C-alpha positions, 0 to 999 in steps of 0.5 A: 732114424738115429739110434741113441746110445743107451745109458749104463742102466740100459747097457746092463739091461741088454746084457741079459737079453742079448747075451747067449749062454753057450760054450760052443758058439764063437764069442762074437755070436754070444756077446751082447748085440749092440746096434752101435757095433753094426757096420751096415748103414741105415736109410729111412723112409718116414711116415709121409713117404710110405703113406704116399707109396701106399696110397699110390699102390692102392689107387692103382689097384682101385683103377683096374678092372676088378677082373684083373685086379688081383689084390682087389680079388684077394681082399674080397676073398679074405674078407669072409667070416670064419666059423666063429663069425669073425673076420681077420680082414674086413671090407664092407660089401658096399664100400670102395677099395681104399685104405679107409675101408680095409680093416684088419683084426690085430693079433695083439689086441683083437681090435678091428682097425683101418689100414689108413690109420696104421702109419709106419716107417721103413728102415733099410740097412745095407753095406756102404758099398751097396749104397755107393753102387745104387748111387752110381747107378743113378748118375746122369738121371733126374732121380737119385739112384738110391731113391730109385732103388728104394722106391722100386723095392718098397713098391714091389713089397707094399701090398705084402707089407701092408698085410704084415703091418696091419695085423699089429695094433701097437709097436709095429710103426717101424719095419726093418729091412736088411739087404743081403747078397746071399743065395736062397739056400743061405738065407733060409739057413740063416733064418733057421739058425735064429729060430733054433738059437731062440730056444731055451738052452736046455732044448738047444743043440749048441754044438750043431748051432756052432757048426752051422754058424761056421758053415754059414760064415765060410759059405757067405765069405766064400763068394765074397758077399755081404753081410757076413754072418757075424754082422747078420747075427749082430744086427738081427739080435740087436734089433730084438734086444738092444734098447738103443734101437728104440722100437721092438719090431714084430718082424724083420724082412731079409731082402736079397739084393739080386732081383732073381731071389725072394725075401723072407721074414723072421717073426719075433714071436708066434703071436706076431705072425699071421696065419701061413695059409693067408700069406700063401694065398697072397697073389704071386705078383709084383703088382705090375700091369699084366703080371699074374701067376699064370703069365709070370709064375716065378714072380712075387717078392716073398717066399711063404713055404713056411714061417720062421718064428722065434720061440715065445718068450725067447732070450733073444728078445728084450722084455717089453710092456705091451698090452696083449689080449682083446681091448675096447675097439676105441683106440685110446682105451686099453680096457679089457674088462666088461666088454660088450659086442657091437650088436650089429656086426658082432666083430668088435667090443666096447667097454661103454656106450660112450666109447662105442659112440666115439669110435663110430665115425671109423667103425661105421666104414666096416660095420655090417650085419652078420 
């Protein structure tokens, strides 16, 4: 994906969203963050590539015996109604396990939407020397070293990415990954820094933030790892504030390069994050044959001890016009007024009988009596 260079109006626009008003933080950590200033190099997996991996992963799970298919079991447990009669994840009891029959209730529009229709791309950002290293690892093999590494990364992350992505209706078609060579403690501290920075100025302790920025800068630089704190700060703020990025991600994945360390996620706002209890209930497995919590208790790609979420309406995030609130479940429609429940499942709403009929070829896959 090629980021475009914003025009003068866009530059003045990002000055407001990207500048940090602080007398304590270093200049590099307060100036507007522009994607053009990032040293990390970008590689993208487009929609067909991601879709192929998604269907392969879902297919592998479908072919397993249900007694050992951990994600199959997880979806069955998750697809239960809450006290309000609603489900965050829906899967018809009589349906097969595939992307067409797994539905998620979007956090932004309240719609119940099929996984099969939630296409997305993945953007991987890393330093050039990391790309060179992965490329050299593949020399003499049929598969390119970089493709091999990214395929492995996406395969091990896919089940969790599908959960994170499918809770969003609009504006989640691009998922950024930032490869980092940090310790687990440094990664957690960097995300804590951004969460604290996202607070209004009157609620921030900028002196403490400046001390933490310098401490992280020295810690990461001290063992010669990347990205440095300056670049980590720039790319994170740019993803949320620079119009040149052309999309506004609901979350950013920070992926450690070393295989013994796990990823963490920074969410753009509270209404972008699924319930922590649901994420914590995900199978702690890489998805490999025979891998489960009992045999490999330290496996799994993510840490879900808590959520890292930017403050609502944060100055780190550029203004955006996104429809929020419950919408008619017919996807092209944005009507919010006068919605009527489906009389059978009572889980979705429509603005008129015509839109209910138009949506039936999709909704019938998940509609069942309460």
